[in-house]
Backbone as a ProteinNet text record, in pm:
[ID]
protein_1_A
[PRIMARY]
MYARSVGGALEVPSITTVISQAAMDLTGWAGHMAATAVVQDEKLAAAVGQPGRLKAIAREASRAAEVFRDAAAERGDRVHAYCEQLALRDLGPEHALEATRAALAGNGETAFADRVDEWWELYGVRPIAAEATVWNKTVGYAGTLDLVAEIGGKLCLIDFKTKGTTRDGRAKALDPKVGMQLAAGYKAEELCTDADAGTWVPWPYGGEAPMLLGVAIAETEVVVQQASPETLPTQWRRFWALRQVWETGRALAEAGPALRPIGPPAAAGV
[TERTIARY]
10019.4	10080.2	9963.1	10049.2	9956	9911.3	9848.4	9794.6	9773	9783.1	9766.4	9675	9540.1	9396	9322	9235.9	9109.5	9089.6	9116.6	9079.7	9213.2	9245.5	9392.4	9519.1	9550.6	9707.8	9785	9846.5	9849.3	10054.1	10126.1	10253.5	10356.4	10337.5	10453.8	10455.9	10521.8	10513.8	10467.8	10368.1	10408.3	10540.8	10548.8	10643.8	10637.6	10538.1	10550.4	10620.9	10574.3	10563.6	10798.6	10783.2	10949.8	11002	10980.2	11049.6	11059.4	10920.8	10907.3	10959.5	11091	11198.4	11269.9	11261.3	11392.5	11339.5	11442.7	11426.6	11397.5	11293.2	11207.5	11197.6	11244.6	11230.7	11125.5	11028.7	10923.6	10884.5	10970.6	10911.7	10866.7	11012	10982	10846.3	10840.6	10736.1	10602.6	10612.7	10504.9	10460	10593.4	10582.2	10549	10579.9	10553.9	10410.1	10375.4	10170.6	10114.8	10190.3	10115	10110.4	10240.7	10249.4	10103.1	10171.9	10047	9917.9	9866.8	9724.1	9724.3	9802	9755.6	9729.2	9845.1	9822.2	9731.6	9646.7	9558.5	9442.4	9432.9	9295.3	9245.8	9078	9016.1	9020.9	8995	9003.9	9073.4	9230.4	9337.8	9318.9	9258.5	9286	9180	9115.5	8999.9	9048.5	9073.6	9165.9	9298.6	9336.7	9459.5	9432.8	9530.3	9479.9	9406.6	9351.9	9252.6	9348.1	9369.3	9483.7	9433.4	9255.7	9215.8	9158.1	9125.8	9084.4	9214.6	9337.8	9458.9	9521.8	9467.8	9549.5	9413.5	9329	9186.6	9235.1	9293.4	9362.4	9452.3	9605.3	9739.2	9688.6	9565.1	9518.7	9476.8	9431	9383.8	9448.2	9608.2	9678.6	9761.7	9742.7	9876.2	9832.9	9697.7	9651.9	9666.6	9743	9729.2	9794.9	9876	9988.6	9883.3	9868.1	9813.8	9642.5	9558.7	9480.8	9489.5	9603.8	9648.6	9722.1	9767.9	9778	9688.6	9581.4	9493.6	9402	9357.8	9293.1	9384.9	9529.7	9571.8	9626.3	9594.4	9555.7	9426.6	9333.3	9226.8	9188.3	9263.3	9249.9	9343.5	9451.9	9507.9	9467.5	9377	9308.7	9185.5	9160.4	9074.8	9144.2	9232	9294.8	9350.4	9404.8	9449	9308	9206.2	9061.6	9028.5	9051	9044.2	9116.9	9251.8	9323.1	9341.9	9331.2	9300.1	9122.2	9094.8	8925.2	8962.4	9028.2	9054.3	9139.1	9190.9	9290.6	9157.8	9125.5	9018.9	8881.8	8859	8852.4	8895.4	8992.5	9046.8	9092.4	9080.9	9078.9	8997.7	8874.1	8743.4	8641.6	8453.7	8384.7	8306.6	8383.5	8355.9	8427.4	8363.5	8458.2	8362.6	8410.1	8328.5	8411.5	8436.5	8508.7	8459.6	8386.1	8234.6	8178.6	8212.6	8170.4	8303.3	8401	8516	8554.8	8527.4	8533.8	8432.3	8331.8	8200.7	8259	8324.3	8406.3	8441.5	8531	8646.7	8577.1	8538.1	8440.9	8361.5	8299.2	8240.6	8364.7	8443.8	8569.4	8629.4	8587	8632.5	8773.8	8803	8934.8	8946.8	8850.1	8861.5	8973.7	9049.6	9135.1	9265	9259	9358.6	9285.1	9192.8	9152.7	9181.8	9165.3	9156.8	9330.6	9414.9	9565.2	9635.4	9529	9540.2	9497.7	9384.8	9335.5	9397.8	9467.1	9588.6	9718.9	9759.9	9890.3	9838.4	9794.5	9662.5	9685.6	9670	9625.8	9794.7	9854	9978.4	10084.6	10111.4	10176.6	10142.1	10026.2	9945.4	9960.4	9892.9	9920.8	9833	9881.9	9803.5	9767.9	9715.8	9716.3	9730.7	9824.2	9806	9795.2	9781.7	9700.8	9702.6	9592	9568.9	9572.5	9652.8	9627	9707.2	9789.8	9895.2	9924.6	9873.5	9957.2	10064	10135.8	10279.2	10328.2	10412.2	10452	10591.1	10672.2	10849.7	10840.1	10898.9	10913	11044.4	11125.2	11265.7	11260.5	11293.8	11292.4	11187.5	11049.4	10968.3	10890.5	10806	10732.6	10624.5	10536.7	10422.8	10342.4	10332.9	10242.7	10194.7	10154.9	10054.6	10104.8	10136.7	10156.8	10061	10117.7	9990.2	9911.7	10056	9960.7	10104.5	10045	10207	10109	10194	10121	10216.5	10179.1	10301.2	10303.9	10424.2	10409.1	10487.5	10471.2	10600.7	10649.1	10563.2	10661.8	10726.7	10755.9	10791.6	10731.7	10794.2	10689.8	10762.2	10596.7	10678.1	10550.5	10648.3	10596.1	10561.2	10436	10455	10391.4	10394.2	10391.5	10294.2	10175.2	10146.8	10125.5	10171.6	10202.4	10092	9993	9912.1	10020.9	10039.4	10096.5	10007.4	10086.4	9999.3	10087.6	10101.1	10184.4	10267.5	10375.9	10413.8	10408.2	10398.2	10385.2	10386.3	10516.5	10499.1	10427.2	10315.3	10192.3	10301.8	10388.7	10436.9	10397.3	10426	10363.2	10538.2	10493.3	10614.1	10649.4	10797	10884.5	10872	10888.6	10829.4	10982.6	10910.6	11000.7	11114.2	11235.7	11352.1	11316.4	11270.9	11192.2	11148.5	11081	10962.7	11044.8	11180.2	11340.3	11278.3	11333.1	11297.3	11181.5	11081.4	10953.6	10938.8	10920	10952.4	11073.3	11167.2	11308.6	11197.4	11165.3	11108.1	10971.3	10896.5	10794.7	10876	10967	11013.6	11102.4	11092.9	11187.3	11055.1	10919.2	10861.6	10850	10822.1	10861.7	10714	10585.2	10504	10359.9	10260.9	10146	10011.1	9948.5	9782.6	9697.5	9634.5	9514.7	9402.2	9372.6	9264.9	9280.8	9216.8	9290.5	9173.9	9051.5	8942.7	9008.2	9051	9031.6	9247.4	9328.4	9445.1	9564	9515.3	9528.1	9676.5	9799.5	9929.9	9978.9	10044	10136.8	10287.9	10372.5	10513.8	10451.7	10533.5	10601	10605.9	10494.1	10565.7	10633.6	10671.8	10696.6	10823.9	10932.7	11047.4	11142.7	11145.8	11266.8	11299.2	11198.9	11262.5	11312.1	11360.4	11421.9	11315.8	11152.4	11062.5	11118.8	11053.1	11089.5	11035.5	11038.4	11041	10972.9	10853.7	10807.6	10753.8	10757.2	10683.8	10626.6	10488.8	10388.5	10341	10365.5	10304.7	10239.4	10107.1	9993.2	9895.5	9950.7	9925.2	9766.9	9732.8	9632.8	9699	9792.2	9842.5	9892.9	9977.9	10043.9	10075.2	10134.5	10169	10332.6	10394.1	10538.7	10606.8	10621.9	10671.9	10849.6	10866.6	11050.6	11061.8	11211.4	11214.5	11324.5	11317.1	11429.9	11525.9	11610.8	11750.2	11810.2	11815.1	11885.3	11961.9	12083.5	12268.6	12182	12087.1	12087.9	11977.3	11962.7	11855.6	11900.9	12000.4	12101.7	12092.6	12180.8	12196.7	12064.9	11968.7	11805	11754.9	11773.9	11735.9	11800.1	11925.1	12027.6	11971.1	11966	11870.3	11703.8	11649.7	11518.1	11516.1	11639.9	11665.5	11740	11791.6	11862.3	11714.9	11616.9	11468.2	11433.9	11425.1	11366.2	11384.3	11525.3	11606.6	11538	11544.8	11536.8	11393.9	11265.3	11192.1	11187.2	11241	11218.6	11311.7	11374.5	11423	11363.2	11329	11216.6	11085.1	11033.8	10945.8	10984.2	11082.5	11117.7	11209.9	11203.7	11283	11136.8	11054.6	10891.2	10822.5	10856	10827.2	10882	11004.3	11140.2	11120.4	11016.6	10994.7	11088.2	11079.7	11146.2	11297.7	11393.5	11516.6	11610.8	11562.6	11619	11539.1	11611.9	11533.9	11618.8	11542.2	11674.4	11686.7	11823.3	11863.2	11917.1	11944.8	11954.2	12122.6	12134.6	12281.8	12335.1	12469.6	12523.7	12534.9	12544.8	12519.2	12650.9	12634	12716.2	12886.5	12997	13111.4	13077.7	13092.4	13068.6	12934.9	12845.9	12693.6	12631.6
9189.6	9142.6	9292.4	9387.8	9386.5	9384.4	9420.6	9401.9	9536.9	9555.5	9612.6	9703.3	9610.9	9637.9	9560.7	9663.8	9544.3	9425	9320.1	9210.9	9129.5	9160	9161.7	8995	8985	8905.9	8946.3	8900.9	8930.5	8952.5	9051.9	9043.3	9075.4	9181.1	9228	9213.7	9210.9	9232.3	9377.7	9380	9500.1	9563.5	9706.1	9779.2	9699.6	9658.6	9601.4	9473.2	9399.2	9221.3	9211	9307.4	9313.3	9358.7	9457.9	9494.8	9428	9314.9	9221.5	9087.2	9105.6	9007.7	8985.4	9146.4	9182.8	9080.7	9024.4	8909.5	9023	8969.8	9101.8	8970.6	9007	8890.9	8983.2	8935.5	8999.3	8858.7	8776.9	8666.3	8721.9	8816.9	8867.6	8952.8	9045.2	9125	9045.3	8925.3	8845.7	8798.7	8747.2	8709.1	8852.1	8919.4	9032.4	9043.8	9042.1	9041.2	8911	8812.3	8690.5	8724.6	8712.1	8748.7	8861.5	8973.6	9109.9	9078.4	8977.8	8937.4	8834.6	8735.4	8656.7	8726.5	8810.5	8869.7	8972.4	9064.6	9104.1	9036.8	8889.3	8838.5	8832	8926.2	8869.6	8736.6	8629.2	8507.5	8424.4	8467.9	8395.6	8351.9	8467.8	8431.9	8361.6	8321.2	8205.9	8091.3	8072.6	7978.4	7879.5	7949.7	7914.7	7805	7643.9	7530.1	7467.8	7482.8	7446.6	7465.2	7286.8	7330.6	7309.5	7269	7314.1	7451.2	7533.4	7685.1	7771.9	7763.7	7787.2	7776.2	7642.9	7639.5	7713.9	7711.5	7851	7943.7	8029.3	8151	8179	8069.2	8044.1	8044.4	7961.9	7995.1	8134.5	8151	8301.6	8410.1	8356.5	8484.3	8455.6	8371.4	8332.8	8372.9	8428.2	8526.6	8644.6	8664	8860.4	8961.2	8874.2	8904.6	8952.2	8863.2	8889.9	8984.3	8961.6	9063.6	9178.5	9207.8	9326.1	9377.9	9303	9339.1	9412.3	9263	9271.3	9424.4	9439	9592.8	9680.8	9700.4	9814.3	9849.7	9723.9	9714.7	9775	9750.4	9784.2	9949.9	10009.5	10159.8	10198.7	10157.1	10246.5	10260.6	10155.6	10159.3	10278.1	10271.1	10408.3	10529.2	10580.5	10675.7	10731.8	10591.4	10629.4	10722.5	10598.7	10671.7	10803.2	10834.4	11006.4	11112.7	11038.4	11125.5	11128.2	11007.8	10995.6	11093.8	11064.3	11166.8	11332.4	11327.9	11511	11542.5	11467.5	11520	11573.1	11452.7	11457	11573.3	11611.7	11714.5	11846.4	11904.5	11975.4	11988.9	11854.8	11786	11827.7	11843.8	11836.9	11827.1	11795.8	11758.9	11654.1	11550.8	11423.3	11379	11366.9	11314.5	11268.3	11125.4	11117.7	11182.5	11268.9	11311.6	11286.5	11321.2	11326.9	11142.5	11088.7	10938.5	10863.8	10877.1	10859.8	10893.4	11016.8	11100.4	11019.6	10995.4	10958	10785.3	10699.6	10576.5	10575.9	10610.2	10705.8	10722.1	10788.4	10831.1	10718.2	10617.2	10500.7	10452.3	10442.7	10377.9	10454	10583.8	10662.1	10631.5	10718.4	10709.7	10873.7	10973.6	11094.4	11192.6	11139.4	11221.9	11259.9	11108.7	11114.2	11228.6	11206.6	11293.1	11429.6	11464.6	11601.5	11642.4	11562.3	11592.9	11609	11509.9	11547.4	11721.7	11700.1	11829.5	11980.1	11981.2	12023.2	12021.4	11963.9	11890.9	11975.8	11923.5	11967.1	12098.1	12160.3	12329.1	12399.8	12334.7	12394.1	12379.9	12286.6	12269.5	12297.2	12374.5	12435.1	12320.9	12145.8	12065.7	12126.2	12150.6	12116.1	11959.6	11903.3	11824.5	11826.8	11708.1	11659.4	11536.3	11472.5	11328.3	11240.8	11149.6	11080.4	10940.4	10840	10715.9	10705.3	10717	10705.2	10586.5	10537.6	10372.1	10370.4	10319.2	10377.9	10209.9	10237.4	10069.5	10098.6	10040.2	9982.7	9890.1	9883.8	9747.5	9739.9	9813	9760.8	9671.8	9660.5	9603.4	9581.1	9562.6	9490.3	9478	9601.6	9595	9710.4	9746.1	9847.2	9856.9	9987.3	10026.2	10116	10190.1	10301.2	10392.3	10548.4	10617.9	10743.1	10715.2	10765.3	10902.1	11013.5	11133	11176.3	11252.3	11363.6	11469	11601.1	11720	11810.7	11929.9	12030.5	12164.3	12096	12192.6	12287.5	12420.8	12543.6	12538.8	12512.3	12525	12430.6	12332.9	12209.5	12081.6	11979.3	11885.3	11752.7	11690.7	11617.4	11485.5	11361.1	11245.7	11143.8	11135.7	11097.3	10965.4	10928.7	10794.6	10830.2	10793.5	10823.9	10670.8	10694.7	10589.4	10623	10526.4	10542.4	10472.3	10507	10508.5	10514.3	10381.6	10475.3	10508.4	10567.3	10700.3	10627.1	10684.9	10655.3	10656	10616.1	10607.2	10794.1	10894	11019.7	11096.5	11013.1	11083.2	11122.3	11061	11151.2	11021	11055	10986.3	10842.1	10727	10619.1	10679.4	10608.8	10630.5	10563.7	10574.7	10554.3	10441.2	10333.3	10209.2	10267.3	10263.5	10293.2	10268.8	10132	10105.9	10167.8	10264.2	10387.7	10455.9	10478	10533.1	10447.6	10325.4	10233.4	10219.1	10221.7	10260.6	10369.4	10490.3	10610.2	10610.6	10524.5	10531.5	10475.6	10347.7	10242.8	10343.4	10406.5	10511.3	10670.9	10648.2	10766.3	10743.9	10622.9	10506	10479	10504.1	10472.6	10562.3	10437.1	10440.9	10530.2	10481.4	10481.8	10540.1	10578.7	10628	10541.8	10559.7	10458.9	10560.5	10612.5	10707.8	10682.5	10518.8	10369.4	10340.4	10264.8	10106.2	10012.7	10081.7	10004.4	9915.8	10057.5	10045.8	9990.2	9984.8	9993.9	10091.1	10210.4	10363.5	10369.8	10409	10447.8	10541.9	10618.6	10749	10716	10804.7	10793.4	10870.7	10869.3	10893.6	11018.9	11126.6	11285.8	11356.8	11260.8	11329.2	11291.6	11242.3	11158.4	11236.4	11371	11424	11572.5	11589.5	11718.7	11717.1	11580.2	11550.6	11616.6	11539.4	11539.9	11531.3	11622.9	11569.2	11422.7	11330.8	11227.2	11175.3	11235.5	11224.7	11128.4	11099.3	11001.7	11066.5	11017.4	11127.8	11008.4	11025.8	10906.9	11000.9	10930	10996.2	10932.5	10997.7	10940.1	11009.1	10949.3	11058.7	11132.2	11192.6	11343.5	11436.9	11374.9	11433.2	11396.4	11499.5	11429.9	11474.3	11393.7	11429.6	11354.3	11456.2	11426.8	11428.6	11330.8	11287.7	11296.4	11318.5	11384.9	11194.9	11168.9	11057.1	11153.1	11066.9	11147.9	11127.5	11202.8	11235.2	11167.2	11186.8	11046.3	10989.1	10912.4	10729.2	10693	10788.4	10715	10618.1	10673.9	10545.7	10420.4	10414.1	10271.3	10211.7	10267	10235	10192	10242.5	10209.7	10051	10069.2	9930.8	9803.1	9816.2	9736.7	9766.1	9748.3	9699.4	9628.8	9708.2	9598.2	9458.3	9503.8	9315.3	9243.2	9348.8	9256.9	9193.4	9263.1	9208.3	9151.9	9097.6	8998.8	8875.6	8884.4	8779.2	8709.4	8781.2	8793.4	8645.5	8691.2	8633	8513.3	8502.6	8364.3	8271.6	8332.7	8244.2	8192.7	8284.4	8219.8	8153.3	8164.4	8047.6	7905.4	7939.1	7808.6	7748.9	7830.7	7750.3	7661.3	7725	7664.9	7550.1	7545.7	7444	7325.8	7324.6	7168.2	7176.8	7093.1	7094.1	7073.5	7140.2	7160.3	7045.3	6951.5	6829.1	6684.8	6623	6497.7	6359.4	6256.4	6094.5	6050	5973.7	5940.6	5777.9	5670.2	5526.2	5574	5459.8	5427.8	5363.8	5360.9	5283.9	5151	5111.3	4966.5	4936.2	4802.2	4736.5	4706.9	4686.3	4676.9	4551.8	4497.4	4373.1	4310.1	4424.1	4361.2	4430.5
9747.4	9599.2	9552.9	9391.7	9355.9	9239.8	9151.9	9002	8984.2	8834.2	8766.1	8721.4	8807.8	8781.1	8869.9	8907.9	9000.8	8908	9046.7	8955.9	8893	8844.1	8736.7	8831.9	8765.8	8805.9	8875.2	9040.5	9092.3	9073.9	9060.4	9005.1	9094.6	9173.7	9242	9375.7	9472.9	9596.4	9633.5	9795.7	9841.3	9904.4	9927.7	9992.9	10127.7	10241.5	10340.6	10310.5	10219.2	10230.7	10228.2	10151.1	10155	10214.6	10292.2	10446.2	10573.5	10496.9	10617	10610.6	10484.6	10504	10602.2	10650.6	10796.7	10922.4	10924	11033.7	11174.1	11258.9	11381.5	11510.1	11554.3	11691.1	11813.9	11800.8	11907.8	12052.8	12038.8	12117.7	12292.3	12297.9	12448.7	12483	12347.7	12349.6	12402	12322.1	12277.4	12433.4	12523.2	12582.8	12732.9	12716.5	12799.1	12820.9	12660.3	12667.7	12753.5	12708.5	12774.9	12938.9	12978.4	13159.7	13233.9	13124.1	13197.9	13184	13015.1	13082.4	13129.5	13230.8	13334.9	13487.9	13480.6	13638.9	13606	13550.9	13490.9	13498.2	13483.2	13465.2	13563.8	13606.5	13708.9	13785.9	13681.3	13723.4	13783.8	13763.5	13831.1	13975.9	14083.7	14223.7	14253.7	14186.2	14222.1	14118	14022.9	13950.5	14027.2	14147.2	14181.1	14249.5	14218.7	14250.7	14190.2	14124.3	13991.3	13823.6	13820.5	13691.4	13575.6	13590.3	13489.4	13424	13527.4	13525.5	13456.8	13553.1	13518.2	13397.4	13310.3	13188.9	13089.3	13141.8	13058.3	13018.3	13145	13154.4	13066.7	13078.8	12986.2	12874.2	12812.6	12677.3	12610.4	12688.3	12638.2	12650.1	12761.8	12782.1	12673.4	12581.7	12501.3	12349	12354.4	12259.7	12265.2	12366	12394.8	12315	12256.6	12157.5	12028.9	11972.1	11894	11862.8	11987	12055.7	11967.1	12083.4	12024	11945.6	11842.6	11743.3	11632	11683.3	11583.2	11612.9	11751.6	11771.6	11738.8	11763.7	11713.3	11528.9	11447	11308.5	11288.1	11356.9	11333.5	11327.7	11445.1	11468.7	11401.9	11386.1	11262.4	11126	11135.7	10966.2	10982.9	11099.1	11113	11120.4	11195.9	11164.8	11036.7	10939.3	10839.4	10727.3	10758	10735.2	10727.1	10827.6	10851.3	10841	10787	10735.3	10556.9	10528.2	10398.6	10365.7	10453	10432.3	10416.2	10526.2	10539	10422	10351	10244.7	10091.6	10179.6	10000.6	10043.6	10168.9	10178.6	10118.3	10152	10120.9	9913.5	9866.1	9758.8	9654.4	9714.7	9635.7	9711.4	9667.4	9744.4	9768.1	9738.3	9762.2	9860.3	9941.9	10084.2	10199.5	10274.6	10418.1	10516.6	10558.2	10665.7	10821.3	10777.8	10866.7	10956.4	10869.8	10871.1	10967.8	10903.4	10988.5	11098.8	11124	11268.3	11369	11295.1	11346.9	11392.8	11296.5	11353.1	11447.4	11428.7	11606.4	11677.4	11709.6	11842.7	11904.7	11769.2	11843.5	11896.9	11908.6	11961.2	12042.9	12093.4	12189.5	12139.4	12019.7	11936.8	11904.9	11919.6	11891.9	11905.9	12040.9	11995	11919.5	11848.2	11741.8	11598	11608.1	11467.7	11516.2	11684.9	11709.7	11672.4	11714.3	11716.3	11586.8	11447.8	11337.2	11294.5	11361.7	11304.9	11309.6	11441.2	11494.6	11399.6	11347.3	11310.1	11190.4	11141.4	10940.4	10937.7	11065.6	11086.2	11076.4	11255	11224.4	11142.9	11042.9	10954.8	10815.1	10847.7	10663.5	10578.6	10594.8	10491.3	10365.8	10282.2	10112.9	10082.5	10030	9961.7	9826.3	9821.4	9612.9	9545.6	9658.9	9679.1	9765.4	9795.8	9880.5	9876.8	9929.1	9890.9	9760.7	9753.4	9599.3	9558.5	9469	9473.7	9329.8	9388.9	9314.3	9287	9155.5	9096.7	9043.1	9082.3	9022	8987.4	8811.5	8745.3	8754.1	8760.8	8757.6	8851.8	8949.3	9064.6	9128.2	9065.8	9117.5	9211.3	9271.6	9370.3	9317.3	9447.8	9427.9	9571.5	9590.5	9759.3	9732	9859.3	9854.8	9948	9885.8	9975	10055.6	10180.4	10268.8	10209.8	10152.7	10110.7	10066.5	9970	9876.4	9947.6	9964.6	9997.9	9964.9	10037.5	9949.8	10161.4	10177.9	10336.5	10355.7	10357.4	10364.5	10248	10131.8	9952.5	9915.7	9988.3	9990.2	10008.9	9843.3	9816.6	9933.3	10011.1	10077.9	10065.9	10055.1	10055.5	10185.1	10262.1	10409.5	10426.1	10510.7	10595	10726.6	10756.9	10914.2	10936.7	11075.3	11154.8	11261.7	11337.9	11444.7	11566.6	11690.4	11796.3	11934.7	12006.8	12158.5	12224.3	12342.1	12424.3	12547.5	12582.2	12666.6	12779.6	12919.1	13024.9	13080.6	13041.6	13054.8	12954.5	12858.3	12739.3	12605.7	12587.1	12444.3	12364.4	12211.9	12091.2	12129.2	12126.8	12118.5	11986.3	11960.7	11836.1	11708.1	11634	11491.9	11482.4	11404.8	11365.9	11267	11282.2	11162.2	11053.8	11031	10915.5	10803.7	10894.3	10804.1	10679.2	10737.9	10602.3	10498.5	10534.3	10404.8	10323	10417.3	10360.4	10217	10283.7	10247.8	10134.1	10151.3	10026.8	9917.2	9917.7	9871.4	9764.5	9888.4	9788.8	9696.9	9755.1	9660.3	9572.3	9516.9	9403.4	9320.1	9341.4	9252.1	9129.3	9036.1	8833.2	8796.2	8836.6	8812.3	8913.5	8883	8975.4	8906.2	8970	8910	8929.9	8808.5	8833.6	8757.5	8737.3	8739	8792.6	8935.2	8934.5	8832.7	8870.6	8734.5	8622.5	8557.7	8405.7	8384	8560.8	8476.9	8421.5	8504.8	8407.4	8486.1	8443.7	8519.6	8413.4	8537.2	8436.1	8525.4	8437.9	8494.5	8605.2	8734.3	8836.2	8858.7	8871.9	8874.2	8983.7	9088.6	9217.8	9288.6	9184.9	9237.1	9218.7	9089.1	9029.2	9096.9	9270.9	9342.3	9451.7	9418.8	9593.9	9772.1	9680.8	9855.2	9968.2	10048.2	10208.2	10194.6	10253.3	10300.2	10425.8	10502	10640.6	10699.8	10780.3	10871.9	11006.6	10983.2	11097	11171.2	11331.7	11433	11501.7	11508.5	11581.3	11689.4	11763.3	11919	11982.1	12098.9	12113	12195.5	12234.3	12281.3	12183.8	12071.6	12015	11838.4	11776	11643.8	11611.2	11597.6	11587.1	11440.7	11391.9	11246.1	11237.4	11138	11122.3	11012.6	10984.8	10821.8	10809.2	10710.7	10674.7	10632.5	10645.1	10657.1	10507.8	10484	10332.2	10307.5	10430.1	10363.8	10450.4	10462.7	10505.7	10375.9	10318.8	10171.8	10083.5	10033.5	9947.3	10034.9	10172.9	10219.3	10265.2	10244.6	10279.8	10188.2	10053.7	9915.8	9891.4	9973.5	9861.9	9937.5	10082.4	10168.3	10143	10062.5	10028.5	9930.6	9836.9	9698.8	9758.6	9875.6	9881.3	9930	10012.7	10105.4	9989.8	9875.5	9743.2	9694.5	9706.1	9613.5	9708.3	9881	9938.6	9949.5	9984.4	9844.9	9768.5	9609.1	9531.9	9519.7	9602.1	9624.2	9687.1	9763.1	9942.2	9806.1	9695	9625.9	9535.6	9479.5	9365.6	9468.1	9524.1	9607.9	9710.7	9725.2	9807.2	9631.4	9508.8	9420.6	9374.6	9370.1	9336.4	9374.3	9519.4	9598.1	9698.3	9796.4	9967.8	9844.6	10012	9961.9	9957.2	10090.4	10111.2	10089.6	10013.2	10032.5	10059.9	10111.9	10160.1	10029.2	10094.7	9978.1	10095.1	10018.9	10069.1	10114.8	10162	10173.9	10055	10019.2	9886.9	9850.8	9755.7	9758	9811.2	9813.6	9937.4	9798.3	9852.1	9736.3	9721.6	9579.3	9538.1	9467.5	9508.1	9474	9340.4
[MASK]
++++++++++++++++++++++++++++++++++++++++++++++++++++++++++++++++++++++++++++++++++++++++++++++++++++++++++++++++++++++++++++++++++++++++++++++++++++++++++++++++++++++++++++++++++++++++++++++++++++++++++++++++++++++++++++++++++++++++++++++++++++++++++++++++++++++++++++++

């Protein structure tokens, strides 16, 4: 949820919260992660034939997907922080680029920073705004764009995604929902210029058909993909529909139980 100012009342859902209303079945992946954790557990051989120790291994393995997800999220935060500071370095003297690179190095993740540096130079990225907070009053949502930049003379709205690598060393594919996320960002109506004061200005980057780019950052490469312009109207309609799903879900939760018990009808003549 987003507020109009720091400490203000939460008013609208985030772009990612809206998109999360779309059903996603991760049971297969979670089961695979749990099974992998069991077979790779060094304690397994010694636990065979001992139910108590096997149950302990199973309990630990059941959290494998959660542990992996949390670790990936923390890694993604570190990579995003580096990208933000890289943009701030180019925008002015106030930045913490070295500190964010050191945070990556402390976790053995320097390769992510190296690949970002290479991409930044190869594409000639000229940042305009980093971590831009946007708001759409008409539909009712807010979000944060990772980067607004000029690349090759073209205005670009960019979303960074930290990705693992495939067996052949390539960056794993971006989720197609990145297109919907970018479409929602493009449809912003306001831009926050001072979060503490709650100052907003009309969104200045929606009128010249910017390129909407998903940037997959892996240890081995950076892969850039454009949200297909011909799909954007449909992506936007789907996002709008998911926003209605979120709203009705909240309204139903506030309305109370959806079902209530009733007794049998009164006996005839009573």
